[in-house]
C-alpha positions as CSV (number, residue, x, y, z in Angstrom):
1,M,28.8,5.3,48.6
2,I,25.5,3.6,48.7
3,K,25.0,1.0,45.9
4,P,21.6,1.1,44.3
5,S,19.7,-2.0,45.2
6,S,18.7,-4.2,42.3
7,A,15.0,-4.8,42.1
8,A,14.0,-8.3,43.3
9,P,12.9,-10.4,40.4
10,S,9.2,-11.0,40.3
11,P,8.2,-14.6,41.2
12,R,5.9,-14.6,38.2
13,S,8.5,-13.5,35.6
14,P,9.7,-17.1,34.8
15,R,6.0,-18.1,34.2
16,R,5.4,-15.0,32.1
17,H,8.5,-15.7,30.1
18,L,7.3,-19.3,29.5
19,L,3.9,-18.1,28.4
20,D,5.4,-15.5,26.1
21,R,7.6,-18.2,24.5
22,L,4.6,-20.5,24.2
23,A,2.4,-17.9,22.6
24,T,5.2,-17.0,20.2
25,G,5.7,-20.6,19.3
26,L,2.0,-21.1,18.7
27,I,1.8,-18.0,16.5
28,A,4.8,-19.1,14.5
29,A,3.4,-22.7,14.2
30,G,0.1,-21.3,13.0
31,G,1.7,-19.1,10.3
32,I,3.9,-22.0,9.1
33,G,0.8,-24.2,9.1
34,V,-1.1,-21.8,6.9
35,I,1.8,-21.5,4.5
36,L,2.2,-25.3,4.3
37,A,-1.6,-25.7,3.7
38,V,-1.5,-23.2,0.8
39,L,1.5,-25.0,-0.7
40,A,-0.2,-28.4,-0.2
41,I,-3.3,-27.2,-2.1
42,G,-1.1,-26.0,-5.0
43,A,0.9,-29.2,-5.0
44,F,-2.3,-31.3,-5.0
45,L,-3.7,-29.4,-7.9
46,A,-0.5,-29.6,-9.8
47,L,-0.1,-33.4,-9.2
48,E,-3.6,-34.0,-10.5
49,V,-3.2,-32.0,-13.7
50,V,0.4,-31.8,-14.8
51,P,0.8,-35.6,-15.5
52,A,-2.3,-35.4,-17.7
53,L,-0.9,-32.4,-19.6
54,L,2.5,-34.0,-20.1
55,S,1.0,-37.4,-21.2
56,G,-1.4,-35.7,-23.7
57,A,-4.5,-37.0,-21.9
58,L,-5.8,-33.4,-22.2
59,S,-5.4,-32.0,-25.6
60,Q,-5.1,-28.3,-26.4
61,G,-8.4,-28.4,-28.2
62,Q,-10.2,-29.8,-25.2
63,I,-8.7,-27.1,-22.9
64,T,-9.5,-24.3,-25.3
65,R,-13.1,-25.4,-25.9
66,S,-13.8,-26.0,-22.2
67,L,-12.0,-23.3,-20.4
68,S,-12.1,-20.4,-22.8
69,P,-15.8,-19.5,-21.9
70,L,-15.0,-19.9,-18.2
71,A,-11.9,-17.7,-18.4
72,W,-13.7,-15.1,-20.4
73,G,-16.6,-15.0,-17.9
74,T,-14.1,-14.8,-15.0
75,L,-12.3,-11.8,-16.5
76,K,-15.6,-10.2,-17.6
77,A,-17.1,-10.4,-14.1
78,A,-13.9,-9.2,-12.5
79,F,-13.7,-6.3,-14.9
80,W,-17.2,-5.0,-14.3
81,A,-16.8,-5.5,-10.6
82,M,-13.6,-3.4,-10.6
83,V,-15.3,-0.7,-12.8
84,F,-17.9,-0.2,-10.1
85,A,-15.7,-0.8,-7.0
86,V,-12.5,1.1,-7.8
87,P,-13.8,4.6,-8.4
88,M,-16.1,4.5,-5.4
89,A,-13.6,2.8,-3.1
90,L,-10.7,5.1,-4.0
91,G,-12.9,8.2,-3.9
92,A,-14.1,7.3,-0.5
93,A,-10.6,6.6,0.7
94,I,-9.3,9.9,-0.6
95,H,-12.1,11.8,1.0
96,S,-12.0,10.1,4.3
97,S,-8.2,10.4,4.6
98,V,-7.7,13.9,3.3
99,Y,-10.9,15.9,3.7
100,M,-13.3,14.2,6.1
101,S,-13.8,15.3,9.7
102,P,-11.9,13.1,12.2
103,R,-15.1,12.7,14.2
104,L,-17.1,11.5,11.1
105,R,-14.2,9.4,9.9
106,S,-14.0,7.5,13.2
107,R,-17.6,6.4,12.6
108,I,-17.7,5.9,8.8
109,K,-14.4,3.9,8.4
110,P,-15.3,1.1,10.8
111,T,-18.7,0.8,9.2
112,L,-17.3,0.4,5.7
113,E,-14.7,-2.0,6.9
114,L,-17.4,-4.2,8.6
115,M,-19.1,-4.5,5.2
116,E,-16.2,-6.8,4.2
117,A,-17.5,-9.4,6.7
118,L,-20.8,-9.7,4.8
119,P,-21.0,-13.2,3.3
120,G,-20.8,-13.5,-0.4
121,V,-23.8,-15.8,-0.5
122,V,-26.0,-13.1,1.1
123,V,-24.8,-10.5,-1.5
124,G,-25.5,-13.1,-4.3
125,F,-28.9,-13.9,-2.9
126,V,-29.9,-10.2,-2.8
127,A,-28.4,-9.6,-6.3
128,G,-30.1,-12.6,-7.9
129,L,-33.5,-12.5,-6.3
130,V,-34.0,-8.7,-5.6
131,L,-31.7,-6.6,-7.7
132,A,-31.9,-8.6,-11.0
133,P,-35.7,-8.6,-11.2
134,W,-35.9,-4.9,-10.2
135,V,-33.4,-3.9,-12.9
136,E,-35.3,-6.0,-15.5
137,R,-38.6,-4.2,-14.6
138,H,-36.9,-0.8,-14.5
139,L,-34.2,-1.1,-17.1
140,A,-34.4,2.5,-18.3
141,G,-34.4,3.7,-14.7
142,A,-31.3,1.7,-13.8
143,F,-29.4,3.2,-16.7
144,V,-30.5,6.7,-15.8
145,L,-29.4,6.1,-12.2
146,L,-26.0,5.0,-13.4
147,L,-25.7,8.2,-15.4
148,V,-27.2,10.6,-12.9
149,M,-25.4,9.6,-9.7
150,P,-21.8,10.5,-10.7
151,L,-23.0,13.6,-12.6
152,G,-25.0,14.6,-9.5
153,A,-21.9,14.4,-7.3
154,L,-20.0,16.6,-9.8
155,M,-23.0,19.0,-9.9
156,A,-23.0,19.2,-6.1
157,S,-19.3,20.1,-6.1
158,G,-19.9,22.9,-8.6
159,I,-22.9,24.3,-6.7
160,W,-21.0,24.2,-3.4
161,R,-18.2,26.2,-4.9
162,R,-20.6,28.9,-6.0
163,L,-22.3,29.2,-2.6
164,S,-21.6,32.2,-0.3
165,P,-18.9,31.7,2.3
166,A,-21.5,31.7,5.1
167,V,-23.4,28.9,3.5
168,R,-20.3,26.9,2.8
169,Q,-19.2,27.3,6.4
170,G,-22.5,25.7,7.4
171,M,-21.9,22.9,4.9
172,P,-18.2,22.1,5.2
173,L,-16.4,19.8,2.8
174,A,-15.3,17.7,5.8
175,W,-19.0,16.7,6.3
176,A,-19.8,16.2,2.6
177,G,-20.4,12.5,3.3
178,L,-23.6,13.5,5.2
179,W,-25.1,16.4,3.3
180,L,-24.6,14.7,-0.1
181,V,-26.9,11.8,0.9
182,P,-30.2,13.8,0.7
183,W,-29.0,15.5,-2.5
184,L,-28.2,12.2,-4.2
185,A,-31.5,10.6,-2.9
186,M,-33.5,13.4,-4.4
187,L,-31.7,13.1,-7.7
188,G,-32.3,9.3,-7.7
189,M,-36.0,9.7,-7.0
190,G,-36.2,12.3,-9.8
191,A,-34.3,10.0,-12.2
192,L,-36.7,7.1,-11.5
193,E,-39.7,9.4,-12.1
194,L,-38.2,10.7,-15.3
195,A,-37.0,7.4,-16.7
196,P,-40.4,6.1,-18.1
197,W,-40.9,9.4,-20.0
198,L,-37.4,9.1,-21.5
199,E,-38.0,5.5,-22.4
200,A,-41.3,6.3,-24.1
201,W,-39.8,9.3,-26.0
202,L,-36.5,7.7,-27.1
203,F,-37.2,4.0,-27.4
204,G,-40.9,3.8,-28.0
205,G,-41.6,2.6,-24.4
206,D,-39.6,-0.6,-24.8
207,L,-35.9,-0.3,-24.2
208,R,-35.4,-4.0,-24.0
209,G,-37.0,-4.5,-27.4
210,W,-35.1,-1.6,-28.9
211,L,-31.8,-3.2,-27.7
212,D,-32.7,-6.5,-29.4
213,A,-34.0,-5.0,-32.6
214,E,-31.4,-2.2,-33.2
215,L,-28.3,-3.6,-31.5
216,G,-28.9,-7.3,-31.5
217,I,-28.4,-7.5,-27.7
218,D,-30.5,-10.1,-26.0
219,Y,-31.0,-8.8,-22.5
220,A,-30.6,-11.5,-19.8
221,S,-32.1,-11.0,-16.4
222,R,-29.0,-12.1,-14.6
223,N,-26.0,-10.6,-16.5
224,A,-22.6,-9.1,-16.1
225,L,-24.0,-5.7,-15.0
226,I,-25.8,-7.3,-12.1
227,V,-22.7,-9.3,-11.2
228,G,-20.5,-6.2,-11.4
229,L,-22.8,-4.2,-9.1
230,A,-23.0,-7.0,-6.5
231,M,-19.4,-8.1,-6.7
232,G,-18.3,-4.4,-6.7
233,F,-20.2,-3.9,-3.5
234,A,-18.4,-7.0,-2.0
235,V,-15.0,-5.9,-3.2
236,M,-15.2,-2.2,-2.3
237,P,-14.7,-2.5,1.5
238,S,-11.3,-4.3,1.1
239,V,-10.1,-1.9,-1.6
240,Y,-11.2,1.1,0.5
241,A,-9.6,-0.1,3.8
242,L,-6.2,-0.8,2.2
243,A,-6.2,2.4,0.1
244,E,-7.3,4.5,3.1
245,D,-4.6,3.1,5.3
246,A,-2.0,3.8,2.5
247,L,-3.2,7.4,2.1
248,S,-3.4,8.0,5.9
249,G,0.1,6.6,6.4
250,V,1.7,9.3,4.2
251,P,3.7,11.5,6.6
252,S,1.8,14.7,7.3
253,S,5.1,16.7,7.0
254,L,5.0,16.1,3.2
255,G,1.5,17.6,2.8
256,E,2.3,20.4,5.2
257,G,5.5,21.3,3.3
258,A,3.6,21.4,0.0
259,Q,0.9,23.7,1.4
260,A,3.6,25.9,3.0
261,M,5.1,26.4,-0.5
262,G,1.7,27.6,-1.8
263,A,0.1,24.4,-3.1
264,T,-3.7,24.0,-2.6
265,R,-5.1,20.9,-0.9
266,W,-6.1,19.5,-4.3
267,Q,-2.6,20.0,-5.7
268,T,-1.1,18.5,-2.6
269,L,-3.3,15.5,-3.0
270,W,-2.4,14.9,-6.7
271,K,1.2,15.9,-6.6
272,V,2.3,14.7,-3.2
273,V,0.0,12.4,-1.3
274,L,-1.2,10.1,-4.2
275,P,2.3,9.6,-5.6
276,A,3.6,8.7,-2.1
277,A,0.8,6.3,-1.5
278,A,0.7,4.9,-5.0
279,P,2.2,1.5,-4.1
280,G,-0.4,1.0,-1.4
281,V,-3.2,2.0,-3.6
282,F,-2.0,-0.3,-6.3
283,A,-1.8,-3.1,-3.8
284,A,-5.4,-2.4,-2.7
285,V,-6.6,-2.6,-6.3
286,M,-4.7,-5.8,-6.9
287,I,-6.1,-7.5,-3.8
288,G,-9.6,-6.4,-4.9
289,A,-9.0,-7.9,-8.3
290,G,-7.9,-11.2,-6.8
291,R,-11.0,-11.2,-4.6
292,A,-13.2,-10.5,-7.7
293,V,-11.6,-13.3,-9.8
294,G,-12.0,-15.9,-7.0
295,E,-15.5,-15.0,-6.0
296,T,-17.9,-17.9,-6.3
297,M,-21.3,-17.5,-4.8
298,I,-22.1,-14.0,-6.2
299,V,-21.3,-15.1,-9.7
300,L,-23.1,-18.4,-9.2
301,M,-26.3,-16.8,-8.0
302,A,-26.4,-13.6,-10.1
303,S,-24.8,-14.4,-13.5
304,G,-27.2,-17.0,-15.1
305,N,-24.2,-19.3,-15.6
306,A,-24.4,-19.3,-19.4
307,G,-21.1,-20.0,-21.1
308,V,-21.4,-17.1,-23.5
309,M,-18.4,-15.2,-24.8
310,S,-19.8,-11.7,-25.4
311,L,-18.6,-8.2,-24.7
312,S,-22.1,-7.0,-23.8
313,P,-22.6,-6.4,-20.0
314,L,-26.3,-7.2,-20.5
315,E,-25.7,-10.9,-21.2
316,G,-24.8,-13.7,-18.9
317,M,-21.6,-15.7,-18.4
318,R,-20.0,-18.4,-16.3
319,S,-16.8,-18.0,-14.3
320,M,-14.2,-20.6,-13.5
321,A,-15.2,-20.6,-9.8
322,A,-18.9,-21.0,-10.5
323,G,-18.2,-23.7,-13.1
324,I,-16.1,-25.6,-10.5
325,A,-18.8,-25.3,-7.9
326,I,-21.5,-26.5,-10.3
327,E,-19.8,-29.4,-12.1
328,L,-17.2,-30.8,-9.6
329,P,-19.7,-32.7,-7.4
330,E,-20.8,-34.7,-10.5
331,A,-17.4,-35.2,-12.1
332,V,-15.9,-38.6,-12.0
333,P,-12.3,-38.6,-10.6
334,G,-9.9,-39.4,-13.3
335,S,-12.2,-38.3,-16.2
336,D,-11.4,-35.6,-18.6
337,S,-14.0,-33.3,-17.1
338,Y,-12.5,-33.8,-13.7
339,R,-9.0,-32.9,-14.9
340,L,-10.3,-29.8,-16.7
341,L,-12.0,-28.6,-13.5
342,I,-8.8,-29.2,-11.5
343,L,-6.9,-27.3,-14.2
344,A,-9.3,-24.4,-13.8
345,A,-8.8,-24.5,-10.1
346,L,-5.0,-24.5,-10.6
347,L,-5.2,-21.5,-12.8
348,L,-7.3,-19.6,-10.2
349,F,-4.9,-20.6,-7.5
350,L,-1.9,-19.4,-9.4
351,F,-3.6,-16.1,-10.3
352,T,-4.7,-15.2,-6.8
353,F,-1.4,-16.4,-5.4
354,L,0.6,-14.2,-7.8
355,V,-1.7,-11.2,-7.3
356,N,-1.6,-11.3,-3.5
357,T,2.2,-11.9,-3.6
358,L,2.7,-8.9,-5.8
359,A,0.4,-6.8,-3.6
360,E,2.4,-7.8,-0.5
361,V,5.7,-6.9,-2.2
362,V,4.3,-3.5,-3.2
363,R,3.1,-2.9,0.4
364,S,6.5,-3.8,1.8
365,R,8.1,-1.3,-0.5
366,L,5.5,1.3,0.6
367,R,6.4,0.7,4.3
368,R,10.1,1.1,3.6
369,R,9.4,4.4,1.7
370,Y,7.4,5.7,4.7
371,R,10.2,4.8,7.1
372,R,12.7,6.7,5.0
373,L,10.4,9.7,4.7
374,G,9.8,9.6,8.4
375,D,13.5,9.6,9.2
376,L,14.1,12.5,6.8
377,S,11.4,14.6,8.4
């Protein structure tokens, strides 16, 4: 009986093993270093603020007067950013993961994900120096656009359903991301042309004056609406990428089984795919909210930085991050203003840390659910 000859060990295997161990050690050291750096930041902020709170150097009245407008502005900016970002990001994620053609998806998804790399200072610059003056000059047109665009998408869906099968075959739903563009562009141009007539008919040709006279709203050029549009644009790619990955990761056997039992694609989406991907979608929204709360440059350049506590999206505000960026270079270490700014930074740190931790816990739960579903199928 001939014994099988064992393969001779490669002379490079010890070297490769050493390189693998070195790379593993460097990666582990980098991860541990990042964790320690984050904990060190939190510890520094806590050591600067907690003794002042315990000793009474910072009174509750000081904290309330100083941080309430900043906290309100932070939540207000994040709220309007999520109002604009979440519907568009989740709608795009649902369409690209369920309906879009694989060929088009392979081009659209990387493009949207690359938008996340756009610096916030660039977005803030465009919002403050281009978008805000344009909206101020065409206030009625901006409001009409905000109303017409979602209604135009719904109108396109209704018209598409009533087309003949031959026409619908030439305009498939999988390529709606392309043939909707000229339709929405045409509606946008029509809305901008119609807006001055509507303003003259309904508001006497001066919508801004009507808001001030009738509703008592003093329109600010740089306001929460501008911040919401700009920050929503910055937050949308991250929410889209995470939500799309969650929806695409749902096992195809679940959707195929639902459709085999007679469910439509829409019913499969709402009853099967979305519930299965709900933890991932929730994590995407939470991470987007954390990014919106911690954003600095967009709020700094597009909000006007007025410490106003108002519900109106047409008035300015100041967020915690923008307040820190403006006032910290001039604050004297050890003074009350310095401690208040450090306290604001600690609150931002705790909020973003807790939100990201919650999102990661939810994503881990999602991965375990997918693994169980994959084993069952």
